[in-house]
N, C-alpha and C positions, 0 to 999 in steps of 0.2 A: 508399376509397383502398387499393389492393392493393400493399403494400410487401413485395417479396420478402425484403429484409434483415430486416424485422420478423418475417416468418413463419419465416425461418431461426433467428432468435434464439429464437423461441418453441419450435421443435423442439429446439434445443440445450438450453434450460432444461428442457423436459420429459424429455430424455434424462438430464440432470444429476440431476433429481429422482428418476427411476427408479433411477439408479446409487446415489444416497444411500441410498434405502430398501433396495435389495438389499444394499449393503455393511453397512448398520446391522443388518439381520436376520442376515447371515452372522456379524457380530461378536458379536451376542448369542448365537447358536447355539454358537459357538466357546467363549465364556466359560462357557456352561452345560455343554458337553461336558467342558471342562477341570476345572470344578468337580466334576462327577460322577466323573471319573477320580481326582481328588484324594481325594474322599470314599471311593472304593472301595479306593484304595491304603492310606489311613490305617486304613480299617476292617479291611483284610487284615492290616495290621501290628499293629493292636491285638489282633485275634483270635489272631495267632501269639503275641504276648506273653502273652495270657491262658492259652495252652496251656503255656507254659514255667513251670518252678518258680520261685518268687520267693525270692531270697536277701537277707535284710536286710543293710544296709551294715555294721552292727557285726559280724555273723557272717562277712562277707567279710574284714574286717581281721583278725579272729581266725584265720581259716583261712590267710590269707597269712602271718601271723606263725608259725603252727604248721607251715608248709610242707606243707599238705595240698592246695594248689591246683596243678593240673597245667597249666592253660592259661586265659588271659584274652583275650577278643576285644573290642576297642573300635572304635567307629565314629566318624569325625571329625565333630564337631559335635553329638554325641548324648551325653547323660549316662547312657544305658542301656548296660551291659556284660554280656557273657555269660561265665559262669565254668564251667570243667570241673574238678571235684574228682577226686582221684586214686582214691578208693575208690568213685566213683559213675559210672555210665554216662551218665546224662542230664545235659544242660547246665542250669544255672540262670541266672536273670536277676537282676541287681542294679542299683539306681539310685544313682549316686554324686552327692554334693552339688555337686562342681566337677570337671569333666573335666580341667582343667589341673592342679589340685592332685593329683588321683589319678594322673595320668600322671607327674608329678614323683616322687610317692611310690613308684611301681613302678619307675622308673629307679634310684632310690636302693637299693631292694631287690635289683635285678639287679646293681648294682655291688657290693653286699655279698655276692654269691655265690648268690643265690637261683636255683633251677632253673626257675622259672615261665616258661612260653612266652607271650610277649606278641605278639599279632597286632593290627595296626592297619589297618582297612579304610576305603576311601572310601564315602560313602553312596550308595544306589541313585539313579541319575539320575532316575527317575520321582519318587522321594521328594523330591529336591532341587527339581525343577520344581514339584511339588505344594506344597512348602513356600513357595516364592517366590510362586506363583500364589495360594495361600491367603492369604498376607500382603497381596498387591496386589489381591485380588479386590474388596474394597469401593471402592478407589480407581478400578479399571477400570470398575466399574458406574457410579460417580458421573461419570466422564469421558464415558462413553457416553451417560448421561442428559443431561448438559449440552450435548453435541454435538447430540443429537436436538432439545433444546429450542431451541437457537439456530437450527438448520436449520428447525424448525418455524416460527420467526419469519420466516425468509426465505420459507418455503412458505406463510406466512400470507396471501399475496396469492392469494385464491381463484381458481379456474380461470376464473370469469367475467371476471376482470380481464385476464388475460394470454393467454387462448386467442385465436388469430387469428380463428376464426369468430365470436367474440363481438365483436371489435373492428370487424370490417367487416360491414356489414349491407346487404342488398338491399332492405330495406323503405323504401318512399317514401310521399309523401302520397296516392298513388293507392290505397294499402292502407288508408287511414284515412277513414272516413265519419262523418257526423254531427258533425263538429267543424270546420265551415267558418271560424268566427270565430277559433277557436284556431289553425287552420292559418295564417291571415292574420298573426296575431301572430308566429308562428314563422318566417315568411318572412324577417323582419329578421335573425334569428339565422342562418339559412341563408346569407343574403347576406354577413353579416359573416364567417362561416367560409370562404366561397368567395373573397371579395375583401376582406380586411381592410384592405388599403392604402388603398382609397378612403375608408373611414371615418376612418383615421388622418389622412389629408390634411385632412379637414374638422375635425379635432380631437375626434372622437367616441371614447369609450372603450368597450371591449367590456363588455357586461353580465356581471358575474362569475357570477351564479347566477340560475336560473329555477326557481321552486317551482311544481310542478303539484299542485293540490288537487282532490280529488273522491272520490266513492264508489268502493268497490272495483268493478272491472270496467268503468270508464268509458273506459279506453283511455290511461292515463297512460304506461305503459311503451311501448305501441305508438307513441304520437306522439313519444316520445323517440327510438326507433329510426328513425322516419320522418325526423326532423331530420337524424340522422347519415347516413342513406341519401341524402337530398336533397343534403346538402353534400359527400357522398362523402369522409367523414373517419373516422378510427378511433372506435370507440364502445366506451368502458370501462364495463362494467356491474357493479355490486356492491350487495348488499342491506345495509341498515343493521344487521341482526342478525349479519352475517358479520364485522363489526368487533369484536364483543364475544366474549371467550373467558375461560376460567378463569384465565389467567395475567395478572397485573397488568402493565399497560404495553403489552400486545400490540395492543390496539385502536388506541392512538396510533401505534404503530409501523406498523400496516397503513395508517393514513391517510397517514403520510409516504411509504410506499412507493408508494401509489396515486397520489399527486400527483407523485412522482418519475417514475413511468412516464408520466403524462400530459405532463409537460414534454418528455420525450424524444419523444413521439408528436405534439406540437402541430404544426398545429391539430388538436384533437380535442374529443370530448365525454365528460365524466365523468357517468355516471348513477348516482345513489344511490336505490334503491328503499326505501320505508318508512323514511324518514330519521328519523321520530319515535323509532326504536329507539335512536338515539344523540343526537338533537337535542332531546330533552325538556328541560324547564326544569331548570337546575342546582340542586342542593341542597347542604347541608352535611353530608349523610349519609356513612357509610363503607361499605366493602365493595364490592358490585357497583355501587351508585350512584356511588361515588367513581370507579370505573373508567370508568363512562359519562361522568362529568364530565371526566375526563382526555381521553377520546376526543373529546368535543365541543370542548374547548379546543383540541386539536390541529387539528381541522377549521376552527375559526375562524382560527387562526394561518396555516394553509395557504392559505385563501381570501384573507386579507390579504396574502399573500406573492407574489401574481401580479405579474409584471413587466408593464409597459405594452405590450410587444411580444409577450407570450405569448397566443396565441389559444386559450385553454382556457375552455370554458363548462361550468359545473356544473349539471346538471339534477337535480332531486330531486322525489320523488313522496311524498305522504302523504294519507291520508284523515282525519287528525286535526290540522289546522293549529293548532288552539287549544292543543295540547300542546307546541308548539315553543318553544324559548327565544327571547326577544326579540332577544338579540344576534345570532342567526342570520338574523333577518328584517330587520335594518336595512339601508338602502341601502349599497352597497359590498360586500355579501355576496350575499344573494338579492334582487337589485334588482327582479325582477319576480315577481308572483304570478298565476298563471293558474288560474281556477276551471274545471274541466271537469265540466259537469253531465251528467245523463242526456240522451240524444239526444231531439229532438222527432220528430214523426211522419215528417217528410221524412227525417230522419237515420236513423230506424229502418228505413225502407224501403231506403235505400242500404246500410246495414249488412247487412240480410238478403240483398241482391243479391250483396254481396261474399262472404259466407259460404256462399252457395248454389253458388258455383263449385266444380266437381268433384263435385257431387251430382246425382243424377237427379231432376229436379223435373218434375211434371206441367205441361203447358203452360197449363192453365186456372187455375193458382194465381196469385192477385193479391197481390203483396207489400204493396201499399197496404192491403188489408183486414187482413192480419196486423199491419201497423204500427198500425192503428187499435185493434186488440184488445190491444195490448201497451204501453199508455201507462205510462211510468215504468220500463221495462225498460232495463237497461244493454246495452252492446255484447256483453259476455261472456255475459249471460243470453240474448240473442238467438241468439248462436252456439251456446249449449248447447241451445236449443229445436230448432234445425235438426239438430243432431247426434242428439238424442233422436228426432226424427222419422225420421231415416235408420235408426236402430236399430229403431224400431217397424215401419217399412216392410219392413225385411229379415226381422224376425221373422214378419210377417204374409205374407211371400212376395209382396209387391207388386212390380210391374215398375218403379215409380217412386214418389217421395214425393208422396202426394195431400193433399187438404185435411184429410181425417179424421185422417191421420197427425199433421199439424201441430197440429190441435186437441187430440188426445190428448196430444201432447208438451207443450203449454201447461198442460193440466190436471195432468199428471204433475209438472211443475216447480213450479207454483204451489201445488197442493193436496196432491199425493202419489200414490202408486200405488193404483189401484182394486183393492179386495179383494172379489171375488165369493165367495170360499170361506168367509168369515166367517158363522157361523150366528147369526142375530138373532131373538129371540123376537118374537111379535106385539105384545106390550106395548111393547117398546123400539122396534119399527118404527113404531108409532103415535106414540109420543112424538117420535121423530125427524122424522116426516112433519109433524106440527104445528109442531114447532120451526122447521124450514126454511120451511114455509109462512108462519109468522109473520114471518120475516125478509122474505120476498119480497113479501107483501101490504102490509106497512107501507111498504116502499121504493117500491112502486107508487104510493102516495098521498102521497109526499113529493117536492116539486118539485125540490129540489136533488140528489137521489140518482140514481145511474146506473141505466140500464135493466137489466132482468134478462136474463141470457144463458142460464142453465141452473140448474135446481134438481134436486138428486139426494139420495136417502137411501142410496145405495151408499157404504160406507165407503171413504175415501181417506186414506192416511197415518194420522194419529192422530184424524182427524175422523170421526164417525159419519155425517155427511152434509155437504153444502155448498150455498151459494147463490152463484153466480158472476155477477158484474156485468160489463157492457160498459165497458171502459176506453177510450173512443173520444175522449178529449179530454185534452190536455196542460194540466195546471193548475199555475200558479206561485203562486197566492194562494188561500187558502181563507177564506171569510167566516164570521162568527160564526153566522149562520143555517144555513149548510151543516154546520158542526160540530155544532150542536145537533140537526139532523135526522139526522146520522150517529149520534148517541147513541141517538135514537129507533129507527133501523133496527137497531142492534146489539142493543137490548133487546127487539126484536120477538119473538125466539125465546122468551125467558123469559116474556114477557107472554102468548104463545099457550099455553105449558104451563100457566100458572096459570088462564087463562080456560077452557080445554077440559077439562083433567084435574084442576083444583083442587089442583094439586101442582106442585112444582118439582124439577129434577134438577141433576146436576153438568155436564150438557151445555153449560150456558151459561158455564162458568168462563172460557173464553178470550174470549167476548164481554164479560164483565164487566171482565176485565183491560184489554182494549183501550179500552173505554168510560171506565174510571177514568183511564187515562193521558191520553186526550183531554181529559177534564174538568180534570185537573190542569194540563195545559199551557195550557188556555184561561185559567186563573186566574194561574198563576205565570210563564208565559213570554210570552203574547200580550196580557196586561192586559185581558181581556174580562169582568172582574167589576166590577159596579156598586158592590159594597160595598168591596172592597179598592182598586179604582181602576186606572188605566192605568199600572201599574208592572210591571217584570220583576224577578222574584226569582231568576233564573238566575245562578249563579256561573260567570263566564266562565273562571276558572282551574280549577274543578272542576265540569264539566258535570253530574255526577250528584248535586250538592248544590245547596241553595238558600240564599240570603241572607235571613234572617228579620228584617225591620225592626220590632222591637217584640216584647214578651213574649207578647202574645196573637195574633200573626200566624198561628202554626201552627194554633190553634184556629179562627181565621177562615177559613183555607184549607180545613180539613176540613169546616166547615159549608157553604161554597160548593160544594165537590165534591158533598156529599150533596144539596144543593138541585138542582143540575144533573141528577144521576142520577135522583133521585126524580121530577122534572118530566118527563124523557124516558121514564121507565117508565110514568107516568100517561098520557102522550100516546100511547104505543104501545098500551096497553090500550084507550084510547078509540077509536083507529082500528080495532082489531080487533073491538071490540063493534059498531061501526057497519057493518063489512063482514064480519060473521061468516059470511055465506053464501059469500063468496069464499074465506075461510080454509078452510071445510070442503070446498069444491070442489077447491082446490089440493091439500089434504092427501089427499083420496080418489084423485085422479089419481096422486099419488106412491105411495100404497099399492098401486095397481094396476100402474103401469109402472115405479116406482122412480126414474124420471128424467123431467123435463119440459124440453123445448127452449123457446127463446124464442118461437117461433110458437105452440106449444101453450099456453104461459102466457098470452099476450096474448089468445088466442081465448077463454079463460075470461072475461076481463073484457069483451070485445066482446059476448059473448052476454048 
């Protein structure tokens, strides 16, 4: 919805904000300049006084009584007087306790016939201004600070909330792929925003909020913009972290201003990204957590405060729904929760086609093949692969992006940058070759493991070598047998080192870490332990902790993890002993070529 009035309001607000900052800067500069002038004047005054001769007050009175004073010069408002003695050429300076009392004393002396010349001067204008400014300087600075703080509260509505280009979006469902079911769910919201009166006639109420949950990069923000684009309504976007500042109460103020703006723009969509930054479970803590609690409470109040005829829908996104406060998730606030998973093979193919627009792609590239090799990838990761492929193609001076560019981009994203310049000793090269050959050969004889795509001993990223598998199947469930065989495949590298070299190295550290985590989850999360039983020890409120039922539970978990790892290690050694010839063959090819393709790998086994 392109509303000229709203755009004009935004421009006016932007001009007002610029005016405020310019005037604030000018004010601060003026205060600083006046302060410097005051300091210089006072400094000059003090230096002049230091150059004059000092006459004690008692000596001054004695000289006046002895009639040795020729002239006295007084300045209004100052207790410092200048004295000219009859028998001296230079003037002296004296400080009187009270200017009024001293003036009355001198008037009495003149009336008595004293010949002293009295001169009364007005103070220097700069000094008068300096005195006043010096007195008012702390007050002026405090006033300027408070004005800036209050204005900052007004400007606390971040640019994403009030910029017209953020409110109006041209993104539609055509720009979203791999989320067919989610788009169907959102069609109802679009229809409500377009024709709310039809739903009101039926007695239906607008859903207050919709929570989008999913891994980072799955398209939560994109689908929120697409809803606004389809409904052609303003789209107010703000991140959860933008509500929190160092000033107490500022987060709650921003929530109020956000919803005030939404009511003026209704019908509209309010999108809060990473809502867990302010929507986490409330605590009784103080400080920053207390500020978070106030912000969350204000958000709950605002969502409860919608009138029945206000067509405002709050969309929120998070990748940690388990961290959110239960009051935020109850019906009447976030009425719907939509889980956005990683796209399936068909979805990945459609996403690749969308992100390939505007790129020079070879005609022989089949996006279906790329989708098969990228199981588990999110939309953002697929977009990154095509972008990396375009960079690689440009670097290699290709006319268009070919299959090799995309393959290299996938390896670069998943494993890391290939490092040909690293010098590796023959001993380390042999160890790496047998380590990676151990992974590949063991996986070859495990039924549930993926096919080998490539094996290499060329360093990539932090890895000295790698074994790449074909991810050509979308898996939603993993069996116990598959997880046990995954442990065997992970420990194949360590088993090969021990078998061939009769020694072990640090190269298997990441394999051991992954294997131990899998074994722990099998026991504590998935209930796959015959000893402990089919129970879950996962703490839903603290995902990184476990609930231990019984004093000896921790020892039992440790013993079960050890059994799983030891069994997998023995099975890996057994497979490698049985197929030692294949292990040596794969390792020798790696030492010669440094890299084995899928075809070359399976030719070894076919022979």
